[in-house]
Backbone bond lengths (Angstrom), bond angles and torsions (degrees), N, CA, C in turn:
res aa  C-N    CA-C-N  psi(-1)  N-CA   C-N-CA  omega(-1)  CA-C   N-CA-C  phi
1 X - - - 1.459 - - 1.527 109.69 -
2 X 1.319 117.37 144.93 1.458 122.00 -176.31 1.525 111.66 -66.82
3 X 1.339 115.50 148.63 1.458 120.69 169.58 1.527 108.58 -75.96
4 X 1.331 118.16 151.61 1.466 120.40 177.89 1.524 111.09 -60.18
5 X 1.320 116.43 135.49 1.462 121.88 -179.56 1.527 109.82 -71.56
6 X 1.332 116.13 124.83 1.465 120.95 -173.56 1.526 111.89 -62.46
7 X 1.330 116.98 -43.79 1.469 120.23 -178.30 1.521 110.96 -62.66
8 X 1.324 116.72 -43.32 1.462 120.42 179.05 1.523 110.74 -64.06
9 X 1.323 116.74 -41.85 1.466 120.62 177.30 1.523 110.39 -59.21
10 X 1.325 117.05 -41.53 1.463 121.27 179.28 1.523 111.23 -61.24
11 X 1.329 117.26 -41.90 1.468 120.82 177.97 1.533 111.11 -65.51
12 X 1.319 116.63 -40.42 1.466 120.23 179.38 1.525 110.34 -63.16
13 X 1.319 116.65 -43.88 1.460 120.95 179.81 1.526 110.56 -63.60
14 X 1.325 117.46 -38.69 1.470 120.52 176.90 1.525 110.43 -60.95
15 X 1.326 116.87 -40.81 1.467 120.42 177.30 1.525 110.85 -66.22
16 X 1.318 117.19 -37.51 1.466 120.42 178.18 1.518 111.22 -63.19
17 X 1.317 117.32 -35.53 1.470 120.29 -178.20 1.530 111.77 -68.74
18 X 1.318 116.47 -16.20 1.464 120.86 177.35 1.526 111.66 -100.23
19 X 1.316 117.26 3.21 1.467 121.27 -171.35 1.529 111.86 -108.18
20 X 1.328 113.77 155.50 1.467 121.18 172.96 1.528 110.85 -120.01
21 X 1.354 116.01 -41.22 1.466 120.64 -178.47 1.526 110.13 -113.75
22 X 1.335 116.00 127.15 1.464 122.53 -179.09 1.521 109.96 -116.56
23 X 1.335 115.89 139.26 1.460 122.08 172.17 1.522 108.60 -114.99
24 X 1.325 116.62 126.60 1.457 122.77 173.78 1.523 108.54 -111.49
25 X 1.332 116.18 118.78 1.464 122.64 176.70 1.521 106.52 -104.77
26 X 1.322 117.88 119.57 1.460 119.48 -172.28 1.524 112.37 -126.82
27 X 1.342 113.93 148.95 1.456 121.71 176.44 1.512 110.61 -130.83
28 X 1.317 115.72 -164.39 1.465 121.35 -172.27 1.524 112.97 -57.15
29 X 1.337 117.59 -29.27 1.457 120.61 -177.12 1.511 114.43 -62.78
30 X 1.333 117.71 -25.91 1.468 118.32 -179.67 1.519 110.84 -70.55
31 X 1.327 116.92 -22.82 1.464 120.72 179.79 1.525 112.84 -95.47
32 X 1.330 117.11 3.35 1.469 119.91 -179.66 1.522 111.51 -61.30
33 X 1.346 116.89 -37.59 1.461 119.65 179.79 1.523 112.48 -73.42
34 X 1.325 116.61 -7.41 1.465 120.93 172.05 1.523 111.29 -90.78
35 X 1.332 115.82 -1.35 1.457 120.50 179.00 1.506 114.66 94.28
36 X 1.337 117.97 7.92 1.456 120.80 179.67 1.519 110.11 -87.89
37 X 1.340 117.38 146.83 1.467 120.48 178.37 1.515 111.05 -71.18
38 X 1.333 116.29 157.54 1.465 120.48 -175.89 1.512 113.62 -116.40
39 X 1.325 118.60 -2.91 1.456 117.85 -174.64 1.516 111.32 -83.93
40 X 1.324 116.38 -177.98 1.457 123.87 -160.78 1.530 113.60 -63.72
41 X 1.315 115.44 154.08 1.454 122.38 177.52 1.513 110.05 120.43
42 X 1.314 116.99 161.30 1.451 120.45 176.29 1.521 107.71 -60.32
43 X 1.317 116.67 124.16 1.449 119.63 -176.24 1.514 113.12 79.36
44 X 1.335 118.66 -2.73 1.453 122.34 177.64 1.509 113.57 68.54
45 X 1.323 118.91 60.57 1.456 120.33 -176.10 1.514 113.85 -122.16
46 X 1.313 118.29 -17.55 1.456 120.34 -172.92 1.520 110.48 -127.97
47 X 1.342 115.10 155.87 1.452 120.36 175.75 1.518 107.97 -111.10
48 X 1.293 119.03 -127.13 1.460 121.22 -174.48 1.528 113.19 -99.81
49 X 1.313 117.61 22.64 1.447 120.97 -178.08 1.528 110.85 -90.96
50 X 1.341 115.61 153.08 1.452 121.19 173.61 1.523 109.19 -83.21
51 X 1.315 115.84 155.51 1.458 120.42 177.21 1.529 109.92 -75.19
52 X 1.319 115.70 174.42 1.468 120.42 177.16 1.525 111.73 -60.11
53 X 1.329 116.02 -26.45 1.465 120.75 179.72 1.526 112.12 -87.39
54 X 1.343 116.05 4.83 1.467 123.12 178.88 1.531 112.91 71.53
55 X 1.322 116.04 29.33 1.460 121.79 173.97 1.530 109.06 -104.19
56 X 1.323 116.08 154.25 1.461 118.78 165.32 1.520 107.23 -68.78
57 X 1.334 116.61 156.60 1.458 118.44 -179.28 1.526 110.44 -66.75
58 X 1.349 117.15 -28.31 1.462 119.52 176.41 1.520 111.23 -63.43
59 X 1.339 116.45 -37.20 1.462 120.13 178.29 1.525 110.95 -71.91
60 X 1.327 116.40 -44.84 1.468 120.13 -179.12 1.523 111.72 -62.84
61 X 1.333 116.54 -35.50 1.462 121.59 -178.25 1.525 111.17 -103.95
62 X 1.315 116.44 43.36 1.463 121.35 179.95 1.524 110.38 -109.44
63 X 1.315 115.22 157.84 1.451 119.48 176.59 1.513 112.45 -62.07
64 X 1.321 116.84 -37.11 1.467 120.05 -179.66 1.528 111.34 -67.50
65 X 1.337 117.95 -37.03 1.463 120.15 177.17 1.525 110.90 -68.81
66 X 1.322 117.09 -36.60 1.466 119.60 177.59 1.522 110.66 -59.39
67 X 1.333 116.89 -38.50 1.459 120.56 178.30 1.524 111.65 -71.94
68 X 1.340 116.64 -42.20 1.468 120.54 -173.92 1.524 112.60 -80.45
69 X 1.313 117.28 -40.40 1.472 121.91 -175.75 1.526 108.90 -145.36
70 X 1.326 116.97 73.95 1.471 119.45 -174.14 1.520 113.92 -59.04
71 X 1.332 117.75 -26.69 1.467 119.31 180.00 1.526 111.54 -65.12
72 X 1.352 116.75 -30.52 1.467 119.59 178.34 1.528 110.27 -72.04
73 X 1.332 116.51 -50.48 1.465 119.38 179.70 1.519 110.91 -60.39
74 X 1.321 117.13 -43.21 1.459 120.24 -178.93 1.526 112.23 -67.18
75 X 1.309 117.53 -29.42 1.470 120.45 176.64 1.525 110.30 -58.57
76 X 1.330 116.33 -43.26 1.466 119.84 -177.09 1.523 111.86 -84.92
77 X 1.329 118.06 -27.96 1.457 119.66 169.83 1.526 110.30 -61.60
78 X 1.314 115.57 -40.17 1.464 120.25 178.49 1.528 110.59 -62.99
79 X 1.331 117.28 -40.09 1.467 120.11 177.93 1.527 110.98 -63.98
80 X 1.330 116.36 -40.05 1.466 120.20 178.45 1.523 110.32 -62.96
81 X 1.335 115.98 -48.78 1.463 119.33 179.46 1.520 110.93 -61.22
82 X 1.317 116.35 -37.86 1.460 120.04 -179.29 1.531 111.63 -64.51
83 X 1.343 116.46 -31.11 1.469 119.74 177.79 1.524 111.24 -68.95
84 X 1.349 117.23 -24.64 1.463 121.73 177.99 1.526 112.03 -86.35
85 X 1.333 116.58 -21.85 1.458 121.18 -171.07 1.527 110.81 -63.93
86 X 1.310 115.71 130.87 1.456 120.56 -179.90 1.515 113.54 86.01
87 X 1.339 117.15 -13.75 1.469 120.73 177.42 1.524 109.31 -88.12
88 X 1.305 116.41 162.48 1.459 120.73 177.68 1.522 108.77 -145.39
89 X 1.317 114.83 169.58 1.462 119.44 -179.42 1.521 110.32 -60.82
90 X 1.343 115.42 154.46 1.461 120.90 -179.02 1.530 110.81 -112.63
91 X 1.336 115.61 -171.61 1.465 120.17 -175.42 1.521 112.84 -61.00
92 X 1.327 117.87 -31.68 1.466 119.40 -179.99 1.525 110.50 -64.12
93 X 1.331 117.04 -47.78 1.470 120.30 176.78 1.533 110.66 -60.92
94 X 1.335 116.08 -44.00 1.462 120.57 -175.92 1.524 111.92 -65.23
95 X 1.324 117.26 -40.84 1.467 120.36 -178.84 1.520 110.77 -69.00
96 X 1.329 117.36 -40.20 1.466 119.88 176.40 1.527 109.83 -58.31
97 X 1.331 116.89 -43.08 1.464 119.99 177.98 1.527 111.12 -65.41
98 X 1.323 117.08 -39.53 1.466 120.77 -178.89 1.527 111.52 -66.12
99 X 1.322 117.42 -30.69 1.470 120.60 179.71 1.524 112.28 -64.79
100 X 1.333 117.03 -13.65 1.465 119.94 175.16 1.525 111.64 -62.71
101 X 1.333 117.63 -19.99 1.463 120.87 177.80 1.521 111.66 -70.04
102 X 1.348 116.85 -22.20 1.466 120.53 -174.28 1.523 113.95 -120.72
103 X 1.321 117.14 -15.23 1.468 121.02 -176.99 1.525 110.05 -136.84
104 X 1.329 114.42 163.60 1.460 120.05 163.79 1.525 106.21 -84.53
105 X 1.306 116.88 114.29 1.463 122.39 -172.77 1.519 110.07 -115.44
106 X 1.320 115.29 133.94 1.458 121.79 170.13 1.526 107.81 -121.59
107 X 1.325 116.41 135.96 1.461 122.03 177.16 1.521 108.69 -115.43
108 X 1.322 115.83 122.53 1.465 123.13 173.94 1.520 107.03 -110.39
109 X 1.323 117.47 112.28 1.463 119.41 -175.52 1.518 112.29 -123.77
110 X 1.326 115.19 145.62 1.460 122.64 171.25 1.523 111.08 -87.51
111 X 1.308 117.11 -13.25 1.461 121.27 -169.57 1.520 111.78 -76.26
112 X 1.322 115.33 147.40 1.461 121.03 179.36 1.526 111.35 -112.70
113 X 1.349 116.88 15.24 1.466 120.39 -176.28 1.519 113.74 -83.91
114 X 1.346 118.17 -13.39 1.457 121.30 178.16 1.513 114.98 77.66
115 X 1.330 118.19 8.11 1.467 120.60 -173.88 1.530 112.81 -67.91
116 X 1.338 117.87 -36.04 1.469 118.97 178.04 1.528 110.19 -63.57
117 X 1.308 116.19 -41.58 1.460 120.78 178.44 1.529 109.94 -63.26
118 X 1.332 116.19 -45.31 1.467 120.61 179.93 1.527 111.70 -62.66
119 X 1.333 116.67 -34.23 1.467 120.67 -178.49 1.523 112.51 -74.83
120 X 1.337 117.02 -17.02 1.452 120.03 176.85 1.512 115.89 111.29
121 X 1.331 118.71 8.25 1.466 120.09 176.28 1.525 109.14 -65.71
122 X 1.316 115.75 129.16 1.465 120.61 -175.07 1.524 112.31 -97.45
123 X 1.321 116.59 -48.07 1.468 120.34 -178.98 1.525 107.62 -88.71
124 X 1.326 115.38 81.79 1.460 122.56 -166.37 1.525 110.65 -122.05
125 X 1.326 115.78 128.04 1.463 122.07 175.20 1.520 107.31 -111.61
126 X 1.332 116.56 102.85 1.463 121.50 177.28 1.528 107.35 -91.46
127 X 1.324 115.53 86.66 1.460 120.88 -169.69 1.525 112.72 -59.76
128 X 1.319 116.76 -32.78 1.471 120.44 -178.97 1.520 112.80 -104.18
129 X 1.328 117.77 6.05 1.452 121.14 176.42 1.517 113.73 91.08
130 X 1.342 114.92 -164.42 1.466 122.44 -179.62 1.519 107.71 -137.34
131 X 1.310 116.24 126.18 1.464 122.06 -174.95 1.529 112.37 -63.63
132 X 1.312 117.57 -17.31 1.466 121.05 -177.51 1.526 113.08 -88.70
133 X 1.319 118.41 -11.33 1.461 122.36 178.46 1.526 109.02 -91.76
134 X 1.323 117.36 120.44 1.461 122.32 -176.66 1.524 110.54 -117.30
135 X 1.329 115.46 150.76 1.466 118.93 175.84 1.523 110.28 -150.82
136 X 1.319 114.96 157.51 1.459 121.55 179.63 1.523 109.86 -80.40
137 X 1.323 115.88 141.00 1.462 120.37 179.75 1.524 112.20 -81.06
138 X 1.344 117.85 -4.00 1.465 120.14 179.91 1.523 112.86 -118.37
139 X 1.323 117.75 -52.18 1.464 120.54 -176.84 1.527 110.20 -104.39
140 X 1.340 116.72 -169.40 1.469 119.88 -174.83 1.527 113.16 -93.80
141 X 1.312 117.72 16.21 1.464 120.58 179.04 1.528 110.69 -67.35
142 X 1.331 115.94 136.52 1.464 121.23 173.47 1.518 108.77 -149.69
143 X 1.311 115.92 157.51 1.456 121.21 179.78 1.521 109.14 -159.15
144 X 1.306 116.25 163.58 1.463 122.72 173.07 1.523 108.12 -119.59
145 X 1.319 116.31 130.90 1.465 120.84 -178.40 1.527 109.60 -119.11
146 X 1.324 115.57 149.57 1.463 120.20 177.11 1.516 110.85 -72.05
147 X 1.335 116.63 -36.04 1.462 121.72 177.08 1.522 108.40 -161.03
148 X 1.320 115.83 179.91 1.466 120.82 -175.91 1.528 112.77 -98.53
149 X 1.312 117.76 10.46 1.466 120.00 -171.46 1.524 113.13 -63.43
150 X 1.335 117.19 -26.19 1.465 120.43 -177.91 1.525 112.58 -101.04
151 X 1.324 117.78 6.52 1.462 120.87 -176.57 1.518 111.49 -91.69
152 X 1.332 115.80 142.74 1.457 119.76 162.53 1.523 107.45 -72.60
153 X 1.325 116.97 145.91 1.461 120.67 -178.91 1.524 109.28 -119.49
154 X 1.343 118.68 114.27 1.465 127.18 -2.52 1.528 111.05 -78.00
155 X 1.322 117.44 150.67 1.460 120.42 -177.51 1.525 112.32 -80.84
156 X 1.319 115.13 150.27 1.465 121.65 177.32 1.522 109.41 -111.37
157 X 1.307 115.65 148.97 1.459 121.49 179.53 1.534 109.70 -65.20
158 X 1.335 118.12 132.34 1.469 119.94 179.01 1.522 112.87 -69.91
159 X 1.323 117.62 -14.78 1.464 120.90 -179.53 1.522 112.36 -94.26
160 X 1.351 115.90 -52.63 1.470 118.72 -172.51 1.521 113.09 -116.48
161 X 1.337 117.30 -4.68 1.467 123.89 176.17 1.533 113.84 71.25
162 X 1.325 117.02 11.29 1.468 120.10 173.58 1.531 109.31 -77.59
163 X 1.321 115.92 174.27 1.462 121.40 -178.32 1.524 111.13 -68.59
164 X 1.319 115.83 135.51 1.461 122.90 171.04 1.524 108.23 -101.65
165 X 1.314 116.39 143.05 1.462 121.92 -179.73 1.520 109.96 -139.00
166 X 1.329 117.52 160.69 1.464 119.87 175.02 1.527 110.94 -78.07
167 X 1.318 114.86 153.35 1.468 120.34 179.77 1.531 108.79 -84.92
168 X 1.339 114.75 66.91 1.459 122.11 177.42 1.522 108.71 -126.83
169 X 1.325 115.33 158.71 1.462 121.09 178.38 1.522 108.23 -88.41
170 X 1.326 116.20 111.93 1.456 121.04 176.02 1.521 109.76 -83.45
171 X 1.315 116.78 164.72 1.463 120.45 178.62 1.529 109.80 -59.55
172 X 1.330 115.18 134.75 1.455 120.85 179.75 1.509 114.07 88.14
173 X 1.331 117.84 -4.89 1.459 121.07 179.08 1.527 110.27 -97.12
174 X 1.323 115.50 157.05 1.459 120.38 -178.89 1.523 109.63 -81.88
175 X 1.309 115.72 153.51 1.455 120.74 176.06 1.521 109.90 -68.57
176 X 1.321 118.17 149.12 1.468 120.49 179.67 1.523 111.14 -65.51
177 X 1.326 115.59 131.36 1.467 119.93 -175.58 1.521 111.53 -63.31
178 X 1.332 117.65 -34.95 1.468 119.27 -178.86 1.524 110.95 -64.84
179 X 1.343 117.36 -34.34 1.463 120.45 178.80 1.529 110.75 -71.23
180 X 1.325 116.75 -41.99 1.469 120.95 177.47 1.522 110.33 -61.43
181 X 1.330 116.86 -45.84 1.464 120.59 -179.61 1.522 111.33 -64.14
182 X 1.322 116.91 -38.89 1.466 121.26 176.63 1.526 110.28 -60.66
183 X 1.330 116.47 -44.97 1.462 120.42 179.15 1.521 110.85 -61.79
184 X 1.322 117.66 -44.49 1.464 120.65 -179.90 1.528 111.08 -61.60
185 X 1.328 116.82 -40.92 1.471 119.64 178.75 1.525 110.84 -61.89
186 X 1.315 116.46 -41.54 1.460 119.97 179.84 1.528 111.35 -67.32
187 X 1.340 116.15 -42.42 1.465 119.61 179.75 1.518 111.07 -65.31
188 X 1.333 117.33 -33.54 1.466 120.52 178.07 1.526 111.19 -63.16
189 X 1.328 116.98 -31.96 1.467 120.39 178.37 1.524 112.03 -76.35
190 X 1.331 116.25 -22.67 1.455 120.90 178.83 1.521 112.61 83.74
191 X 1.329 114.97 159.87 1.460 121.86 177.71 1.520 109.28 -132.33
192 X 1.326 115.43 154.01 1.459 121.31 179.34 1.527 112.51 -98.36
193 X 1.338 116.64 -15.15 1.459 121.92 -178.80 1.522 107.82 -160.47
194 X 1.338 116.34 133.29 1.468 121.28 -176.80 1.525 109.35 -123.39
195 X 1.329 115.85 129.10 1.460 123.31 176.67 1.523 109.78 -110.11
196 X 1.324 116.48 138.40 1.465 122.52 168.46 1.524 107.03 -117.05
197 X 1.333 116.97 120.75 1.465 120.81 -172.75 1.524 110.27 -127.77
198 X 1.327 116.07 117.05 1.454 120.57 170.13 1.508 115.45 67.33
199 X 1.322 117.60 30.21 1.458 120.27 177.72 1.518 109.84 -131.22
200 X 1.328 116.25 142.01 1.464 120.56 176.43 1.517 111.67 -79.65
201 X 1.340 116.58 -9.32 1.473 122.15 174.38 1.523 112.83 58.36
202 X 1.328 116.67 43.69 1.464 119.56 -179.90 1.522 111.98 -81.65
203 X 1.339 117.71 -19.67 1.457 120.36 -179.38 1.524 109.85 -91.38
204 X 1.338 118.09 136.66 1.468 120.19 -178.82 1.525 113.56 -58.01
205 X 1.322 118.07 -36.75 1.464 120.40 -178.34 1.526 112.09 -72.83
206 X 1.343 117.33 -13.04 1.460 121.56 174.71 1.524 110.50 -94.00
207 X 1.320 116.86 -43.50 1.469 120.80 179.80 1.524 111.63 -75.16
208 X 1.331 116.79 -35.56 1.459 121.79 -171.74 1.514 115.33 -54.11
209 X 1.338 119.72 -50.32 1.467 119.42 -178.40 1.522 113.41 -58.64
210 X 1.336 117.50 -37.75 1.465 119.69 178.96 1.520 111.10 -71.57
211 X 1.320 117.26 -44.43 1.466 120.47 -179.63 1.523 110.15 -62.03
212 X 1.321 116.78 -43.39 1.466 120.33 179.19 1.520 111.06 -63.53
213 X 1.323 117.06 -39.94 1.464 120.11 177.37 1.518 110.77 -62.94
214 X 1.328 116.62 -43.87 1.463 120.85 179.38 1.520 111.17 -60.25
215 X 1.320 116.30 -44.00 1.464 120.55 -179.07 1.522 111.98 -67.23
216 X 1.344 116.16 -24.68 1.464 120.67 178.92 1.527 112.27 -89.54
217 X 1.338 117.36 2.32 1.452 120.85 179.00 1.515 114.66 82.60
218 X 1.328 116.97 13.41 1.464 121.60 178.07 1.528 108.64 -84.41
219 X 1.321 119.18 133.28 1.470 120.56 -178.76 1.529 112.18 -59.13
220 X 1.322 115.51 140.53 1.460 121.42 -178.01 1.524 109.82 -132.46
221 X 1.336 115.32 146.97 1.464 122.49 -176.34 1.521 108.39 -132.19
222 X 1.336 116.61 137.24 1.458 120.51 170.41 1.520 109.35 -120.48
223 X 1.336 115.38 131.27 1.463 122.28 173.80 1.518 106.89 -116.62
224 X 1.320 115.70 106.79 1.465 121.30 -177.59 1.529 108.30 -167.30
225 X 1.326 118.66 130.27 1.467 119.63 177.92 1.520 113.25 -62.16
226 X 1.339 117.18 -23.46 1.464 121.86 -178.55 1.518 110.27 -111.84
227 X 1.324 116.46 159.80 1.453 120.70 171.07 1.527 109.29 -76.88
228 X 1.330 115.66 150.77 1.461 121.35 -175.08 1.523 109.97 -134.97
229 X 1.315 115.42 -171.64 1.462 120.97 179.64 1.524 113.12 -66.19
230 X 1.337 118.14 -19.63 1.466 119.78 -177.75 1.526 113.18 -108.20
231 X 1.317 117.88 0.11 1.471 119.94 -175.60 1.524 111.79 -55.56
232 X 1.316 117.26 -41.13 1.471 119.63 -176.53 1.526 112.85 -69.19
233 X 1.332 117.26 -12.32 1.460 119.81 -178.87 1.526 113.14 -95.18
234 X 1.336 117.90 -15.00 1.462 118.74 -169.23 1.522 111.88 -87.07
235 X 1.323 114.55 153.06 1.464 121.20 176.77 1.524 111.39 -82.06
236 X 1.326 116.37 -36.54 1.459 120.77 -174.80 1.523 109.45 -132.92
237 X 1.329 115.95 129.68 1.461 121.83 -177.93 1.526 109.70 -123.57
238 X 1.333 116.16 125.21 1.457 122.20 171.58 1.521 107.91 -110.44
239 X 1.328 116.22 111.46 1.471 121.36 -178.76 1.522 109.34 -89.49
240 X 1.321 114.77 57.28 1.464 121.59 -176.50 1.519 108.62 -141.60
241 X 1.324 116.55 171.46 1.451 121.09 -177.38 1.517 112.63 -66.66
242 X 1.323 115.87 158.32 1.460 121.11 -175.64 1.524 112.09 -64.97
243 X 1.324 117.53 -48.13 1.464 119.85 -176.49 1.526 111.36 -64.44
244 X 1.329 117.31 -46.22 1.467 120.64 179.51 1.523 110.86 -63.24
245 X 1.323 116.97 -40.75 1.465 120.85 -179.12 1.522 111.23 -65.91
246 X 1.327 116.95 -45.53 1.460 119.45 -178.87 1.524 111.26 -68.70
247 X 1.325 117.60 -34.07 1.474 119.04 174.59 1.522 110.67 -62.54
248 X 1.333 116.94 -44.44 1.466 120.70 -179.56 1.525 110.98 -63.65
249 X 1.330 116.55 -43.25 1.465 120.63 179.62 1.525 110.43 -64.08
250 X 1.318 116.93 -46.10 1.465 120.45 -177.10 1.521 111.36 -66.50
251 X 1.316 117.41 -41.40 1.466 120.51 178.44 1.520 111.09 -63.58
252 X 1.327 116.51 -41.42 1.465 119.91 179.00 1.525 110.91 -67.79
253 X 1.328 116.75 -37.49 1.466 120.20 179.23 1.529 110.86 -66.53
254 X 1.327 116.72 -36.78 1.463 120.84 -179.18 1.526 112.53 -76.21
255 X 1.342 117.20 -20.32 1.466 120.43 -178.37 1.524 109.93 -66.61
256 X 1.326 118.93 135.51 1.467 121.19 -173.96 1.514 114.47 -65.30
257 X 1.330 118.70 -28.83 1.463 120.74 -174.67 1.520 113.39 -108.11
258 X 1.329 117.42 14.85 1.464 118.92 -178.54 1.512 110.58 -79.13
């Protein structure tokens, strides 16, 4: 993978020195340095293959499948959680959290691994939820678990014995209204610099904030080894990994003469 381009990093740091509010939009790629996969699927675990049951992963991980055959959906939720197990946040997550000491930072993430929360990001919009937060589909029971190793699959509520599920957005389900409202409130306040890190930006609510910022003349940055749906809109592109790029940016920002 390429090293971060020094000239581009210098331009990004110059934009940061003129900024007060930063927006970081992140996808599966930011967790790649934590050992998590980046390809398609909730949590980035599957590509174009059918499941053992001959379903697409979108069907297996859909709200309708959870209702009809929860053991199938939970089988693949368990695989997703297992891919996160033992991993932890990396330097990219940590540096974004550390920038809260100098900026007003908002993080909008598609990821369900909880790494931004673990790293200490406070103003956090987990648009697709967190795989570790569980709740009952019938009563008000909820809990947070470190992993699924002690769960029956599918798990039953200890109070009413109904199905328990993770607080994540499955395929075909609507986005949580509280997350959408949080995003709108942040966008209403405006941002001085917008970063897109490790996301292909296929969803309008992920691409939209960056595109709107670009059209308004607000500096925009993309950190991704590949080109994406928003590459043509950004001012600065680092075709390098998230952790290496954020380390380079943070080191340059901390340097007295940068």
